[in-house]
N, C-alpha and C positions, 0 to 999 in steps of 0.2 A: 247603823252604824255608817255616821256622815263621817266624810272625811277622817278615820282613824287615823292615830300616830303609829307608826310603825317602827319595829325596832327588828333591825338586819344582824343573825349573829354570824358572823363566820371567824372560827378558831383555825387554827396554824401552827404548824411547828414545821420550820427548815422549807419554807413555800415558796423562796423568790426564784423559781423555774415558772410560778403560774398566777403570783398572787398578784400581779401589774394586770393580768388579762382578766381574771376576775375582778378586781377593784375598778376597773374602766369600766364596766359592764356591770356592776352594781353603781356605782354613779348619776351613772345618766341614765334613767326611769324617768317615766314618762309619769311616775305619781311621783312627787314632790313632799308631802309628808311625813318623811322617814328620818332615822339614824342609823347610820352601821357603828356598829360594832366589833373589832376586831379584836380576839384573845389570843395573845401571843404564847404559845406553851412551850416557854425555854428553847426558842430558838437557836440558831448556834451560827445562822448562815447572816444574808442581810436585810430580813425578813422587816427588824424594827427598821431599818433605817427608809424600804419602801411606804411602810406606813405612815413612817414622818412624813417622807415627800409629800405623797396624796393629802395628809391632813392638812399641809401647808397652801394647799389649794382646795379644801372642799371640805366646811364647820361638819358638815353632817357627821363624819370619823371622829372615833372615839378609840383610844388605845391605852386596853389594858394587857394585866401579864398576869399570867397565873403561874405561880411556883411548882404549884403539886401535879406531876407528866401524867397525860391524858388524856382526852378527849373529850372522856364522861365531865371531867373537872375545871376547863376549857371551859366548856357549853356553859357547866354552871352558873361559872362566873359570870358568862356574857347573859345570860341570863335572868339572875339577880341584878344585875347593873340595865337593866334593859327599862326604857319607859313608856313602851309605849302600848296598846289595849291588844294588839296580834305583833307576835313575835314571827319572822321568817328564816329560817334557817340556809343558807349554802355550805359549800366547802372550798377551799381556799384552790382548789386545783377544777375550779367549774367555773363557767361563761353562762352568765343569764342573760333571758334576751329583755329587749328594751320594755317590755312592756311585762316582765317577771310579775312585780309587787301589785301592779292594777289588773291581772286576771288573779292573780291569788286571793287578795281581797274582796274583789267580787263576787268568788265562788264560795268565799267562809261565811259570807252572812248568815248562810241558813246552815252550815257546818262546825262539829263542834274543830275538826281538823283537815284542811287541806294537803293530800298529798300529791305532787304533779312528779314527771315524768324524768328521763334523761335521754342521750343520744352519742356517743362518741364521738369525740374531736377528730381522731383520725382514724382512716379505714387501713385495718391493716386485719392477720389474718384474728388474731385472738379477742379483738372489738369488734370484727364480723359477727363470728360467733358467739360472744357475751351477749350481743343487744337483741340476736336469735333466741338465746333461750330465757334475755328478760322479757320477751315480746309474750312468746309464747307462754310464760309464768302468769301473765294479767290477760290472758287473753277472756277468758270466762271469769276472770274474777269480782266477786262481789260487791258490790261501789259502798259498802258498809264496812267491812269486817278488817281493823287494824293489824290483829297478829302474825311478827314476823313479818310484814308488810311494809312497815316506816322505814322511809330515808330520806334520813335529815341534809341533803344534797337537795332537797326541793320537796320545804315542807313549810308549811305553814299552820298555827295554833294559835288560840286565842289565851291571853294572858293569865285570865281568871282560869282555863283550864288546867296550863300548865301548874299553876298555883295548886289547885286541886287533886293534881296525883304527884307533888313534892318535887316537881321541877328533874332534870335528869339527876344523875345519881353520879357522886362524884367517885363511886367508889369501885367505877367498870373502867378501866383505863381505854379499852373499846369494846364496842356491841353496846353503845348505849342507842343505838339504833329500836334493836330488839326488847331493850329497857321498856324506851317509853313505850309499842307495840303491848308490852305485857299489863304494865300501868293502864293504857288506855281499856283496853279490855277488859280488864278486871271491874273496871267503872263505868262500864257501858258506853262510853263515848264513840262516836261515828265519826269514820273516815270518808274525806268526798276524795273518789283518783278521778286523776286529771288526764288523761293523757294527752293531749295537747298543750299542755304547759310540760316545757320541756328545757331542762338546762344543758347545755355542754360537759362532758366531762374528761379530764385523764385519765387514761385508762392505764393499767399494769399492758404492756404492751411485750412479755418477753416469757416463753417457758416459763423459766425461771423465778421472775418478779411473780406471774400466774397462780405457780402453787404453792411459794412461800405466803402470800395472801389468801387463800384461804384456807393453807392450815391456820393461817392468824384465827382470820374471820373464825372455823369451826371453833378453834380453844376458847374464843370466850362465848361462845355460842354455848359451851356444853357449860362453862363456868357461871353462866345467867340462868341456864336449864335448871341447874343444882339447887341455887338458889330459890327456884319459883315451881318448883317438881312438882309440891300438891297443887296449885292449878293447874301450872302447863300439864300434868296426865289428865286431865276433865275434859283438855282439848284435842285438836288433831298436830299441837306442834312439834310435838317430838317426833310424830313418825313423819312431819313432812320434813324436820333436818335431818331426819338417817339417824337418829338417835334409837331407835326400837329394834330388836334384833331384826326383824323379818324386814324392813329397812334397810337397813345398814346392809345385810348380805343382798338381796333379790339385786342391788346395782351392777352385780358381775355377769350371770346369767341376762340380764337385762343391756350390755354390751352389744351380744349376739342381735335383738332384734333391733336397736338403735342402726346398724351397723348395714341393717338390710334396706332401713325405712330411711334412713337420713345420712350412706353413705359413710367414710372411712375419713373425710376432713371434721365432720360435724364428731361422731365418733371420737376420734384422736382428743378435743379441745373436750368435750367429755368424759374421758375416762380419766384425765389429767386434771381434773375440775372435780371428779368423784372422789380418787384416791388420794388428792390430796385434803379434802374433806374428812376423810376418814383417818386419814394418819392424825390431823388435827385434834378429834374427836377423844382419838387411840391414849393420843398425848395426854388430853385431860382425866381419861377415865383410868390409866392406869398411874396418876399420881393420887389417886381419890386414897 
């Protein structure tokens, strides 16, 4: 595929604090044959004005409005309007490197999907330990297994593959990365993980924000897992996401060993993430 047309999809909701940085990084790429589709998902702040300002200076940018609230609906709107042979995705609170598109499409030639990595923009307690756990998660990662490991803040997929799996689901308000990973695994598509291709990301930087984030993520993981339970019970996904009795409860004695091996600062982070995740799961299980 020589000089393919690329579509970069950026969903955004109330992104006035980070969107300018994101768009500045995406419009200044070494690769030139691409369009930028920004999907406004009912923003109430100055998001639309920022997009309009960038549109005046750069014809690559297309503005779309999605009235149905939810990241799934916003991504879907971008996907069905994309003209590119390859779709790249990032988030409005990310900053991509100048050669991001070039490196992602160079890799995807021999793969169905490319998954890049991330690094925090600011160095504080919460970001530092999140990054450590992120690196550990992928340390011994198989280079083709996508289940539970897709992250659309730094993601590339051939448009033909995305159509085969039915695009991002509009059903889920959040958790669409998990949904995509399930559909890719069901259809035996392989992912190339590229640790050297990193985007910078604004992470939650307070205890309350981290706590709420993991409750929210766990709830949507439980919802999607319920919808795909017949497939997922044949995999390790439910175990990996603490949705089996053994993995749900072994966390608590495991904190003691974490404290010995990694010290109190890491253990406190692990405790907050683990507790909030389990609260989120319980909220959805109780609602059944």
